N, C-alpha and C positions, 0 to 999 in steps of 0.2 A: 561381447567383451566380458572376461571374467570379473568377478567381484573382488575387489581389493580393499584393504584398510591401511591407513597411515596413522602413525603415532602422533598425537598432538602434544604440545608442551603441558597444558594443564591437566592435572589429575592422571589417573591410571587408565582411563577409557580410550579406546581407539575411535578415530572418527571415520564413520562409514562413507563410502563413495557409492553412488548409484550405478546403474548399468552402464551409464555413459561416462562414468568417471568423475561425476560432479560431487563436491563435498557439500556437507550441510553447515552453513555459516550464518544464515539469516532466518529469524523467526518473526513472522507477523502474527500478532495475537489480537483477535477480535474480542473486545471486552463487552460489546453491546451490539445486539442485532437491530435495535431500534434506531431511528433517525428523526431529526426535526426538520429535514428537507424531504422532498419527493422528486429528486432529479430523474428525468425520464430515462436516462441511460443506465440507471442503477435501481431505483425504487419508483417506478411509474405510479402516479396517484391513483389511476384506475384499478390497479391491482392491490396497492398497499394503502387501503382506505381505513377509515375509522374502525371497521369491524374485523380488520385483518388480525389474525392471532400470531403475535410474536411470542417469543420464549417467556416463560414464567421465570421469576427469580430463582426458584429451586432448580430449574433446568439449566441455568447458566452455571459455569464454573465459579466457585467462590474465589476470593483472592488467595486464600491459602492453597487451593488446588492449583491455581495459575502459577503461584511461585514454586510449588513443588515440581510441577511439570517443566518450568523454566530451568530449574537447577539440573534436571535430567537432560534436558536438550543442551545445556552448556557442556555437560560431560560428553556429549556426542560431537561437539565442535562449534555449536552456536556461539557467536560473539556479538552479534547485533540484534537488537530488539526493536520492533515497531508496533506501537499500539494503535489499533484501528477499530472501525466499527462496520456498519452503522456509524453513529456519531459517538466516539469514545467518551466525550465530556458529558454525556447523559448518564454515565455510570457514576454513582455517588462514591465520594471519597477516593477518587482515582489517584490522587497524589499519594495516598497511603500505599497503594500497590507499587508505584513507581519507586517510593522510598525502600520498600522491601527488595525490589529487583536490583537496586544499585549495590546491594550487599551480596549478590550472587557471585561466587568466584568464576572467573572467566568472561563475564559480561563486560564489554568494553564501551558499548554505546546504546543509549535508549532514546528513541525518537517517537513522535506522535503525529498522526494525520487527522485533521479536523476540518470541518467547514468553517470554523472561525467565529461563529455567532456567539459562543459562550466563552471564547478565549480571553476576552477582556476581563471576565470575572475571575478566571482561574490561572492566567499566565504566570503571575508571581509565585503562586502556591506550587505550581508544577515545577518551576525552576528551582525553588527552594528544596523540593523533594528529590531532585537529582536528574530531572528531564534535561537533555542536552540540546535537542533540536526539534523544530516544528515544521510541518508542511500543511499549508492551508489550501484547500480546494476553492478556486474562484474562477469561474468560467468566463466572466465578462464584467466589465465596469459599467456597461450600459444597464440602467435599472430595468427596462422592459425585457432585455435579453436575459439578464440575470433571473428575473422573476419566472420566465419561461423555462429556464434550465434548472431552477431550484424547486419547481412545482408550485411557485407562488408563496414560498416560505422565506423568511429572513430578508435582509436587505444588504445592498452593497456597503452602506455606511457601517453597519454593524460588523461586517467582516474586516473592513479597513481599520476599524477601531481595535478589533482583536489583534490584527497584525501589528499595530502600533504598540499595544500593550506587551506583546511578545517581544518586540524589539527592546522596549524599555527594560524588560525583565532579563534580557541577555540570552534569549532562546535563539541563538544564531549558529549557523546560517538559516535564515528563514527562507523556505522555498514555497512558491505559489504554483500549484498545478491547475492547469486548464485543459479540460477535454474539448477538443475542437471538432465541430460538426459542420459540414458544408451546408450553407444556406441558412444556418441557425446562429452560430457565433463567430464564424471565421472572419467575418468582416470587422470584428472588434478586437482581434488578436493584437494588432499593433498598439492599440490603446493601452493594453496591459504592459507591453514592453516599455512604452513611453512613461507610463506611471512609476514604474519601479526601477528604470535604468538609473545607475548612479546612487541608489539608496542602500545597496548591499543585499537587497531582496532578490533572489534568483527565480525568474519566471521559467516554468517548464511546460511545454505544450505536449499533450498526450493524444495520440491517434485514437479516434473513436473505435472501441473494441467490441467484439461480440461476446462480451461476458454475460453469463446467465442466459435466460430463455425469454425474457419479457421486455427487452429494450428495443425491439424492432429494428435490429442492426441491419444496415445495408452497406455494401461496398462503396456505392456511389456517394455515401455520406462521409466517407473518410477523406480527410485532407492529408495527403502524404507530407511527412515532416520536411522532405526536401523542397517541396513547393512553398511550404510556409517559411522555411529558412531563407529561401531565395527572396521572398517578399520582404522579409525583415532586413536582409543584407542590402537590399536596394536603398533603404533609408539609413541604416546604420551598419556599415561594413562589419562582417564577422570573420573571426579567424578560429579554426578548429583548435580545441584544447585536448590535452591527454586525459584519459580516464584516470580518476583518482584511485581506483582499486578495481581488481578483477571482479566481474559480475555486476558492475555498475550499469544500470538500465538506461541512464540517459546519456545521449551524445551531447557533449558540452561545446559551446562556442563562446569566445570572448569577443566583446566589442573592441574594434580596432583602436578606438579612442580611449580605451582603458576604463570605460564606465560600467564594468561588471560583466556578467555573462548571462546566457540563455541556454536552455536545455530542451531536448526533444527525445520523447519516449515513443518508439516507432514499432510497436509490437505486431502491427499489421504488415507494414511494407518492408521492415528490416528486422525480422525475428532475432531475438538474442537468447534463445533457449539454450544454446550450447554452454553458456556461462552462468546459468541460473542455479543459485545456491540457496533458494528460499523455500521454506515450508510455511504453511499457514494453519493456524489453530482457531477454530471457530469458537464462539462464546459458549457453546455447549459441549466443547471438548473433543471435537473431531479434527484430526490432522489431515490436511490436504497437501498434496505435493505439486500442485499447479493451480494457478488462477483459473484455468479453464477446466478444472477436474470434474469428472462425472461422478465420482464417488470418493469417500474418505474412510478413515478408520477411527472408531471411537476410542479415546483414551479415558474419557469420563467413566465409562463402564468399568474399566479396569481399576481406576482410582476408587470407585465407590463400592466395588465388590471386594476390596481388601488386598489387592495385588501389591507385592513388594516393589521397592525401587528397581531391583534387579529384573523383576518380571516386566515392568513397564518399559525399562531400558531395552530389553530384548525386543519388545513389540515395536518400540519406536525405531530401533535400528533396522529391524526386518522390513518395516515400511519403506525406509529410505534405500536399503540395498536393492529392493525390487523396483524402485522408481525408474521409469523410462519416459516420462512425459516430455513431449516437445511439440505441443499442440500448434503453436504459432507457425513453426516450420512446416508442419504437415498441412495446415490450412493454406499456406502460401503455395505449396506444390500440388495439392489436390483439394481445393476448396469444397467441391461437391461431396467428397467422401467424409470431410471433417468439419463441415459447417452446420450440420443438423443434430449433432449429438446433444443429449440432455446434460446441461452443465449446472453446477452449483451457482446460486446467485451471489453477486459481488457483495451486496450488503451483508451477507452472511459470513464472509471470510475476509472482507477488506480488500482494497484495491492493490 
C-alpha cells in the first residue's frame, strides 16, 4: 500500500498514515519506569528486585522535553494523551506536567493509568491541573489474590480509597482494568462487576497478554473475553454497545437493567491491530509503534544533540510512515513464528 498523507485541521502539518493506512491519533507517555507493585505479568519480583537498575533521573526525559515532543506529536495528528509508567504517580510534580500539556494546541484529552495506591493523595491536584480521566488497575477484590497479583505490595483498601478520591475530584469516567488469568483471579471477576455496577465506574477485563519476555505467558492461562462475558451475562444480562470512536480497544456492553457498562479488551482472541492509532514514548525518550515492539527509535538523542523541531518532526513522521506492526493478528494466525520474538517490557512503555 503506498504511503499517503491527509491534511488535518490543526496547524500546517500533514498527518502521516502508516503502511496500513492507520493515522497517528493517540500517544501513551511513560513518565516513570519504576513501580511500587511487582505484578507477575508485568514486573515479576524475581527479576525486578531491590538491586535491579532502573533509569537514573538524568536518563529520563525532563518535563520540558516531554512537552516539546508532545507539541510535535500534536502537529502530526495526536489528539489524545495517556500518561503511564511503571507507576506514573511516583514521578514528582506530575500535575505540573499535566498543566503544561493542557496548553498544547490540538490536544483534546489527557488521561492517566495508575495502580491507585497514591491516587488518594494526588487526585484533587491532578484534576485541578487539567487531567480529565483516570484508569485504575485492580485485578481482584480478594486480598489474597490481590497480593499475589501485585507481588505483595499495596492493598485493596488503598486502591478503593484512591478510586473514591478520584470520584470526588471529578476524574470521570473512572475505569477499572483487570488482567484476567485462568486459575489465578478469574474466579473473582464477577466480584469486581458486583462491586462497581451502578456506581458509574466502568470495569474492563483484559485478556492476559504476552507482553515482554519475563511474565511466563502461556495460552492456556488466557480467559477469552467471550467466555467471561457469557459468565457475567448469566447473572446480569448484557447488551452490546456501539464503539465511542474508531480505534477504541474495548468492546463495550451495557447492563440490560441500565446499571452501567462493562468492557473487554481482547488482544489475544480478537486482535484489533487494524484500527490501532497509538504510539508509545518511553520515559527515556524512545518511540515505539506497538505494545509488542521489538525495537524503537530514540527521540531523546535528537533532542539532546540540538536537533531542530523540523528535524525531529521529520524523524517522527518517518517512523510512523514505515510502521507496519500487527503483532496480535500475526500471533493469532502463526503463533509459533511470532510468539518468541524479543519484545520490549510493558513497564518500560506502559500498557
